[in-house]
C-alpha positions as CSV (number, residue, x, y, z in Angstrom):
1,M,76.8,67.1,-33.3
2,F,73.9,67.1,-30.8
3,E,72.4,63.9,-32.2
4,N,75.3,61.7,-31.0
5,A,75.2,63.2,-27.5
6,Q,74.0,60.8,-24.8
7,S,72.0,61.8,-21.7
8,P,73.9,61.6,-18.5
9,R,73.1,58.6,-16.1
10,F,72.9,58.9,-12.4
11,R,73.6,56.0,-10.0
12,V,73.0,56.0,-6.3
13,Q,76.0,54.8,-4.4
14,F,75.6,53.3,-0.9
15,P,78.8,52.2,0.7
16,F,76.9,49.9,3.1
17,L,75.2,48.0,0.3
18,Q,78.4,47.6,-1.5
19,R,79.9,45.9,1.5
20,L,76.9,43.5,1.8
21,R,76.7,42.4,-1.8
22,P,79.7,40.0,-1.7
23,R,78.3,38.4,1.5
24,F,74.8,37.8,0.0
25,G,76.4,36.3,-3.1
26,K,78.1,33.7,-1.0
27,V,74.8,32.9,0.9
28,W,72.9,32.3,-2.3
29,L,75.6,30.1,-3.5
30,W,75.5,27.9,-0.4
31,L,71.7,27.8,-0.5
32,A,71.8,26.7,-4.1
33,L,74.3,24.0,-3.2
34,L,71.9,22.7,-0.5
35,V,68.5,23.1,-2.2
36,V,69.3,21.8,-5.6
37,P,70.4,18.3,-4.4
38,L,67.2,18.2,-2.3
39,F,65.1,18.9,-5.4
40,V,66.9,16.3,-7.3
41,L,66.5,13.8,-4.5
42,R,62.8,14.7,-4.3
43,A,62.3,14.1,-8.0
44,C,64.3,10.9,-8.1
45,V,63.4,9.2,-4.8
46,V,60.1,10.6,-3.4
47,T,56.7,11.1,-5.0
48,Y,53.4,12.4,-3.7
49,V,50.1,10.5,-3.8
50,P,47.0,12.8,-3.6
51,P,44.3,12.2,-0.9
52,D,41.8,11.1,-3.5
53,Q,44.1,8.5,-5.1
54,I,45.4,5.1,-4.2
55,G,48.3,3.5,-5.8
56,V,50.1,0.2,-6.7
57,R,53.9,-0.1,-6.9
58,Q,55.5,-1.6,-9.9
59,V,59.2,-2.7,-9.6
60,A,61.1,-2.8,-12.9
61,Y,63.8,-5.3,-12.0
62,G,65.4,-7.2,-9.2
63,P,64.0,-10.0,-6.9
64,G,60.7,-8.2,-6.3
65,K,60.1,-7.4,-10.0
66,G,56.5,-6.8,-11.0
67,L,53.4,-5.4,-9.2
68,Q,53.4,-5.3,-5.4
69,K,50.2,-6.5,-3.7
70,K,50.4,-4.0,-0.9
71,P,48.5,-0.8,-1.8
72,V,50.2,2.6,-1.7
73,Y,48.1,5.1,0.3
74,P,48.0,8.9,0.0
75,G,51.0,11.0,1.2
76,Y,54.7,11.1,0.3
77,Q,55.9,7.7,-0.8
78,R,59.2,6.3,-2.0
79,E,59.7,6.0,-5.7
80,L,63.2,5.3,-7.1
81,T,63.5,6.6,-10.6
82,S,64.0,3.9,-13.2
83,Y,63.7,1.2,-10.5
84,E,60.1,1.4,-9.5
85,R,57.0,3.4,-10.3
86,I,53.7,4.1,-8.4
87,H,50.6,4.0,-10.5
88,T,47.5,5.6,-9.0
89,F,43.8,5.0,-9.3
90,P,40.9,7.2,-8.2
91,R,40.0,6.4,-4.6
92,S,36.8,8.4,-4.5
93,I,33.4,7.1,-5.6
94,Q,33.0,6.9,-9.4
95,A,29.8,6.8,-11.4
96,V,28.7,5.4,-14.8
97,E,25.4,6.8,-16.2
98,F,23.2,4.7,-18.4
99,T,20.8,7.3,-19.8
100,D,19.8,8.9,-23.1
101,N,19.4,12.3,-21.6
102,S,22.7,14.2,-21.2
103,Q,21.1,16.5,-18.6
104,E,20.6,13.5,-16.3
105,A,24.3,12.6,-16.3
106,G,26.6,14.1,-13.8
107,A,29.5,16.2,-14.8
108,G,32.6,14.1,-15.5
109,N,30.8,10.8,-15.3
110,R,30.8,8.4,-18.2
111,Q,27.5,8.3,-20.1
112,L,26.2,5.3,-21.9
113,P,22.8,4.6,-23.6
114,A,19.9,3.7,-21.4
115,V,19.3,0.0,-20.8
116,R,16.5,-1.4,-22.9
117,V,14.8,-4.0,-20.7
118,P,12.5,-6.6,-22.5
119,T,9.7,-7.1,-20.1
120,V,7.6,-10.3,-19.7
121,D,4.6,-8.8,-21.5
122,G,6.6,-7.8,-24.5
123,Y,6.9,-4.0,-23.9
124,P,10.5,-2.8,-23.9
125,V,11.3,-0.3,-21.2
126,D,14.2,2.1,-21.4
127,V,15.7,2.3,-17.9
128,D,18.1,5.0,-16.6
129,V,20.6,3.4,-14.3
130,T,23.4,5.0,-12.2
131,V,26.2,2.7,-11.0
132,L,28.3,4.0,-8.1
133,Y,31.5,2.2,-7.3
134,R,35.1,2.6,-6.1
135,I,38.3,0.7,-6.4
136,A,38.9,-1.6,-3.5
137,E,41.9,-3.7,-4.6
138,P,44.2,-1.7,-6.8
139,Y,46.6,-4.6,-7.3
140,Q,43.8,-6.8,-8.6
141,V,42.6,-4.1,-10.9
142,A,46.0,-3.3,-12.3
143,S,47.0,-7.0,-12.8
144,R,43.8,-7.7,-14.7
145,F,43.0,-4.5,-16.6
146,G,46.2,-2.4,-16.6
147,F,46.7,1.1,-15.3
148,G,44.1,3.0,-17.3
149,K,40.3,3.0,-16.9
150,N,39.9,-0.3,-18.8
151,Y,38.2,-1.7,-15.7
152,E,35.3,0.6,-16.3
153,E,34.5,-1.0,-19.7
154,A,35.5,-4.6,-18.7
155,V,33.6,-4.7,-15.4
156,V,31.0,-1.9,-15.0
157,T,29.7,-1.8,-18.5
158,R,30.1,-5.5,-19.2
159,F,28.1,-6.7,-16.2
160,T,25.6,-3.9,-15.6
161,D,23.7,-4.1,-18.9
162,P,23.0,-7.8,-19.0
163,L,22.3,-8.1,-15.3
164,V,19.8,-5.2,-15.4
165,K,18.0,-6.9,-18.4
166,Q,18.1,-10.3,-16.6
167,H,16.6,-9.2,-13.3
168,L,14.2,-6.3,-14.3
169,G,13.2,-8.3,-17.4
170,Q,11.3,-10.6,-15.1
171,L,8.8,-7.9,-14.4
172,L,5.7,-6.7,-16.3
173,A,5.9,-3.3,-17.7
174,E,3.5,-1.9,-15.2
175,E,5.3,-3.5,-12.3
176,F,8.2,-1.0,-12.5
177,Y,6.0,1.3,-10.3
178,G,5.2,-1.5,-7.8
179,E,6.7,-3.4,-4.9
180,A,8.0,-6.1,-7.2
181,R,10.6,-3.8,-8.7
182,L,12.2,-3.2,-5.3
183,A,12.9,-7.0,-4.9
184,K,14.4,-7.2,-8.3
185,V,16.6,-4.2,-7.8
186,H,17.8,-5.8,-4.5
187,A,18.7,-9.0,-6.3
188,L,20.4,-7.0,-9.1
189,K,22.5,-5.2,-6.5
190,A,23.6,-8.5,-4.9
191,A,24.6,-9.9,-8.3
192,L,26.6,-6.8,-9.3
193,T,28.3,-6.7,-5.9
194,A,29.6,-10.3,-6.3
195,R,30.8,-9.5,-9.9
196,F,32.5,-6.3,-8.9
197,K,34.2,-8.0,-5.9
198,E,35.7,-10.6,-8.1
199,N,37.4,-7.9,-10.1
200,G,38.7,-5.7,-7.3
201,L,35.9,-3.2,-7.3
202,H,33.4,-2.3,-4.6
203,L,29.8,-1.5,-5.6
204,V,28.4,1.4,-3.5
205,D,24.9,1.4,-5.0
206,V,22.8,0.9,-8.1
207,L,20.2,3.6,-8.7
208,V,17.3,2.8,-11.0
209,R,16.1,6.3,-11.6
210,Q,13.8,6.6,-14.7
211,Y,11.6,4.4,-16.9
212,D,10.6,5.4,-20.4
213,Y,7.8,3.4,-22.0
214,P,7.0,3.1,-25.8
215,E,4.5,5.6,-27.1
216,T,1.9,2.9,-27.8
217,F,2.2,1.5,-24.3
218,Q,-0.1,4.0,-22.7
219,A,-2.9,3.4,-25.2
220,L,-2.5,-0.3,-25.0
221,T,-2.3,-0.2,-21.2
222,E,-5.5,1.9,-21.0
223,Q,-7.3,-0.5,-23.3
224,K,-6.0,-3.5,-21.3
225,K,-7.1,-1.8,-18.0
226,I,-10.5,-1.2,-19.5
227,Q,-10.8,-4.8,-20.5
228,D,-9.6,-6.0,-17.1
229,Q,-12.0,-3.7,-15.4
230,S,-14.8,-5.0,-17.6
231,V,-13.9,-8.5,-16.7
232,L,-13.8,-7.6,-13.0
233,A,-17.1,-5.8,-13.3
234,N,-18.7,-8.8,-15.0
235,R,-17.5,-11.0,-12.3
236,E,-18.9,-8.7,-9.7
237,F,-22.2,-8.5,-11.5
238,T,-22.3,-12.3,-11.7
239,K,-21.6,-12.5,-7.9
240,Q,-24.2,-9.9,-7.3
241,A,-26.7,-11.9,-9.4
242,E,-25.8,-15.0,-7.4
243,V,-26.3,-13.1,-4.2
244,Q,-29.6,-11.7,-5.4
245,T,-30.7,-15.2,-6.4
246,R,-29.8,-16.6,-3.0
247,L,-31.5,-13.6,-1.4
248,N,-34.7,-14.2,-3.4
249,Q,-34.5,-17.9,-2.5
250,V,-34.2,-17.0,1.2
251,L,-37.0,-14.6,0.9
252,A,-39.2,-17.2,-0.7
253,E,-38.3,-19.7,1.9
254,G,-39.0,-17.2,4.6
255,K,-42.3,-16.3,3.0
256,N,-43.3,-20.0,2.7
257,L,-42.3,-20.5,6.3
258,M,-44.4,-17.5,7.4
259,N,-47.4,-18.9,5.4
260,V,-46.9,-22.3,7.0
261,R,-46.6,-20.8,10.5
262,T,-49.6,-18.5,9.8
263,S,-51.7,-21.5,8.7
264,E,-50.6,-23.4,11.8
265,F,-51.5,-20.3,14.0
266,N,-54.9,-19.9,12.2
267,A,-55.6,-23.6,12.7
268,Q,-54.8,-23.2,16.4
269,I,-57.0,-20.1,16.5
270,S,-59.8,-21.9,14.8
271,G,-59.4,-24.9,17.2
272,I,-59.5,-22.5,20.1
273,N,-62.6,-20.7,18.7
274,A,-64.3,-24.0,18.1
275,D,-63.5,-25.1,21.7
276,K,-64.8,-21.7,22.8
277,D,-68.0,-22.0,20.8
278,L,-68.5,-25.6,22.0
279,Y,-68.0,-24.5,25.6
280,E,-70.3,-21.6,25.2
281,R,-73.0,-23.7,23.6
282,Q,-72.6,-26.3,26.4
283,K,-72.9,-23.6,29.1
284,R,-75.9,-22.0,27.3
285,A,-77.6,-25.4,27.0
286,E,-76.9,-26.0,30.7
287,A,-78.2,-22.5,31.5
288,D,-81.3,-23.0,29.3
289,L,-81.9,-26.3,31.0
290,L,-81.6,-24.7,34.4
291,V,-84.0,-21.9,33.3
292,R,-86.5,-24.3,31.9
293,S,-86.2,-26.5,35.0
294,A,-86.7,-23.4,37.1
295,E,-89.7,-22.3,35.0
296,A,-91.2,-25.8,35.1
297,E,-90.6,-25.9,38.8
298,G,-92.2,-22.4,39.1
299,S,-95.2,-23.4,37.1
300,E,-95.5,-26.5,39.2
301,L,-95.4,-24.4,42.3
302,I,-97.9,-22.0,40.8
303,N,-100.2,-24.8,39.9
304,R,-99.9,-26.2,43.4
305,A,-100.6,-22.8,44.8
306,L,-103.7,-22.6,42.6
307,E,-104.9,-25.8,44.0
308,G,-104.6,-24.7,47.6
309,A,-106.4,-22.0,49.7
310,G,-107.1,-18.6,48.0
311,S,-107.0,-20.1,44.5
312,A,-110.6,-18.8,43.7
313,K,-109.6,-15.3,44.5
314,L,-106.5,-15.5,42.4
315,L,-108.5,-16.8,39.5
316,R,-110.9,-13.9,39.8
317,L,-107.9,-11.5,39.9
318,R,-106.5,-13.0,36.7
319,R,-109.9,-12.8,35.1
320,G,-110.2,-9.1,36.1
321,L,-106.8,-8.5,34.6
322,A,-107.8,-10.2,31.4
323,L,-110.9,-8.1,31.2
324,L,-108.9,-5.0,31.7
325,N,-106.5,-5.9,29.0
326,S,-109.4,-6.6,26.6
327,I,-111.0,-3.1,27.2
328,K,-110.2,-0.5,24.6
329,G,-110.6,3.2,25.1
330,P,-110.8,5.2,28.3
331,I,-112.0,3.6,31.5
332,Y,-113.7,5.7,34.2
333,I,-113.3,4.3,37.7
334,S,-115.4,5.6,40.5
335,E,-113.9,3.5,43.1
336,D,-110.4,3.1,44.3
337,P,-108.8,0.3,42.3
338,T,-106.2,-0.2,44.9
339,D,-108.7,-1.3,47.4
340,L,-107.8,-4.9,47.5
341,G,-110.1,-5.6,50.4
342,R,-113.1,-4.9,48.4
343,I,-111.9,-6.9,45.5
344,I,-111.2,-9.9,47.6
345,Q,-114.7,-9.8,49.1
């Protein structure tokens, strides 16, 4: 009997709310009648293009049937259902990565294998390239490649790979780290810019980021560098030998010139000494002649004096001196030898 009994329910009764309920029901009804047509109108007549998108209008029928050349920019735009449709493309910068390392590729970017460039010296170099671009002419892109991302394969991939091989393939493998690479990348960018522009795209930049050489390239390069350095060293040694030969020749010429000049100076000195000796002999002969002349003149004067007065006394004086010179041993003198008066007598 108790199992079928139900628990009592309590309801709160507010007279004020009971009077407002019919009024709010009518308001919601009117709001629904106004808002629902707006939503329907929004869905059938107006569409929204996001800020990072750009569109192209396609008319299904009528006099303006087909794609419209005027681009559709971001914002709310007219789009009549079943009459026209707006197809959108990315407006921001897009990237395609040519690399074998997935960590080098940006998130969401298309990744393709690295470009293998055949260099002039026969060493293939794997080059990582990033192509940055954006859509400049949506009508041209849509009319040529449709509304998907077929333009990426038909333009970016199609032209980047061969043009990279064409321009960078003119370098030597070791020139990828030199100034020559910058000129080739500049020419590559100019060529890609022209190709992209023909197809409604705008090339922002081409980034050549990484170069991977074959494993044997380093050993071959080192061997080649050693050979090149040996050749350069031999050239320098040859130049040094030539310079040394010229130096020895100049030294020999200088030595010979010094010997010649020394001989000339010695001859001049010998000539000067000979002149000096001749002058000295001449002067000595003249002096001897004068001395002899003076002695002869003195002898003549003495002889003349001996022939004159007092010559007998002078003769006795000479005899006395000769006698004195002939005496040996002590001489005892009792008279004053200085008394000339006695001797003269």
